[in-house]
N, C-alpha and C positions, 0 to 999 in steps of 0.2 A: 636155811643153808648157810654154811660157814663162809667166812670171807675168803678163805683159801680156795674152797670149791668154786666160788664165783670167779676168782681170778683165773683158775684153771679153765673154766668154760669160756671165759673171755679170750684167753690165749688161743684155745682150740678153734674158736670161731673166726679168728683172723684168717684172711685169705692169703695165699702166697704173694699176691701182688702187694698187699698191705705190708707184709713183712719186708719184701724187697724195697718198697718205697721208704719204709721206716729206716732200714739199714743204710740206704743211700743218703738220707738226711742226717743220720747219726753216724758219721764216719768214724767217730771215736768210740763207738759202742763196745767193740771188742777190746779196746785199750782199757776201758773201765771195767770190763767183765772178762778179762783174759782167761779165767779159769774154765770158761765154757769151751774154749777152743779145743782143749784136749778131749772134750766129751763128744764133740761133733764128729760124725763119720760121713765120708763122701764116697759113693761108689767109684770103683776104679775099673779100667778096661780089663784088668786081669781077673776081675770078679770079686776081689777082696776089697774090704772097706779100709780107707785111710783117713787119718785125722785131717782136720782143716789145715793145721800147721804143715803136715807132710805134703798136702796138696799144693799149698802156697809155695813151698820150697821147690816142688817139682816144676810148677809153672815158672818160677823165677829162673831156675836152671835152664829150662827150655827157652825162655826169652833171652837169656844171656848167650846161649848157643847161637840163636838167630842173629843177635847183634854182632857177635864175634865173626860169624860167617860173612855178614855184610861188610864189616870192617876189613876183613881179608880181601874181599872182592874189590872194594874201593882202593885198597893199597896196590893190588895187582893192576887195576886199570891205570892208576897214576904211574906205576912203574913202566907199563907198556907205552903210555903216552910220552913219557920222558925219553924212552928209547927211540920212539918214532920221531920225536923232535930232533934228536941227535943225528939220526940217519938222514932226515930231510936237510939239516944244516950242511952235512957233508956232501950230499948230492948237489945242493945249490952251489957250493963252492966249486965243485967239479965242473958243473955246466957253465958257470960264469967265465971259465977260462977258455971257452971255445965259441966262436961266432959262426962257424960253418954248420948249417942245418943238418946235413947228413951225419957229420961227426958228433954233433950234439945229441941227435936221436940215438945213435949207437951207444954213446956214453950213458945216456939216461936209461936205456933199456937194460944195459949191463948192471948198472948200479941198482935199479929198482928190483931186479931179479935177485941180486946178491944181498942187498941190505934190507929189503922188505920181504925177503923169502917168497917172492912171487914166482909163479910159473910162466905168466905171460904179461907183457906190458906193451901198450901201443898208444900212439898219439895220432889224432886226425885233426888237421887244421882246415877249416872252410874259408877259402880266400877268393879274392877277385879272379874271375876266369882269365884275365889278361896277365896274371903274374907269371914270371919266368919259371917259377917253381912247379907249376901245374903239371907239366909233362915230363919233368925230370926226377921228382922225388915222390914216392908213393904216399907219404904222410900228408901231402897237400891235396885237398879236394875242392872242386868248384863250389862256391857258396850258393849256387843256384841248383845244385844237384838234389835228387830225391833223398839221398842218404842223410843230408843235413836235417831234414824234417823229422827223421827218426829220433833226434835228440833235442827237439824243441823244448821239452819240459825242463831238462837239466840246464840247458843254455839260458832259458828265461829266468829260472830260479837263481842261477849263479851260486848254487850251493852244492858241495860234494854230496854224492849219494852212494849209499852202501847197499849192495845186493839189490839194485834197482834196474839192472840191465835185463831186458827181455831177450827172447830167443833170436829175434830178427837183428837186434842191435849186436848181440854177441857174435853172430855169424859175420856181420859187417866188420866188426872190430878185430876179432880173433881168427877169422877165416875157418879153416877146417877144424881148428881146435875149439871152436865156439861151444859145441855141445859138451865139451869136457870141463868147461869153467863152472865151478860150483859156488864160488863166492867172489865178489868183485867190488872195486871202488871206481867210481867215475868222477873225475874232477873237471869242472868247466874252466875253459880258458877264454880270455876276452882281450880284444884290442880295438882300436879306433875303426878299422875296416875289416876285421876278421874275427872269427870265433873258433873254438876248438874243444876237443875232449881228450883228456888223458885217462886211459882205462888200465887198471891193474887187476889181473885175474889170478885165481888160484884154483887148483883141482880139489882143494880141501874145502868142504862146505862150511867149516868153522874158522877158517883162517881170518876172514874179515868179518868183524862183528859190529853191530850198531853202536856199541859203547866206545868205539875208536874215537880219537880226538878230531872231531869235525873242524874245530877252529884251526888246528894245525894243518889240516888238508886245505882249508880255505886260504891260509897264508901261503902255503906251498903253491897253490894255483895262481895266486896273485904275483908271486915272485917269478914263477915260470913264465907267466904272461909278459912280464917286464923283460925277461931274457930274450923272448921271441920277438918282442916289439921292433927292435932295430932291423930285423930282416925285411920287414915290409916298408920301412922308411927308406931302405936302400933300393927297393924295386920300383 
């Protein structure tokens, strides 16, 4: 048997796994034997065969498209978060100019609906039953009420939650409009002897998304808590 025939038989006897393992170890194989690339044919979804070079180019283009899409998504998220930060800054400046609870709530609701494009906004503060606010302003709720226990998770975690309000919570927060809220943000508020929830709701199921700036919402909740704090020091 000639040497060439022996070589051909040896090559044919190689298993696919052996070939794969060999090529993985010899990453420069095609660089040293580039002429083979034009001879290799790979089945394509269209049913026609394409060369390895064409296949590689196709895969590279596909990968580049994925990367470009991810980059665009990241840029859009950054843009939205920047806009969110600016709106929060403006809202905080507005709220700091008024120490009257009723007026502060009205300003906050108006600003949230306008600047955050929200359909509903509500705040509920769970406070000492003896506070003078309990019977005069709807936003103040007794801290021993059953409603407070509906929000134990978000109050304990002290982290804003997106689209985490259940049906019972929605009805309590948004009343008759509860069933219409399709996406929401709940921001926990905290003080020395009180706790609360700021809830922002939208009729659009895609309005509030998990990729929103949670850190920005955390900061907003902390600053809003500081604005609220003096009310309870005076009572």
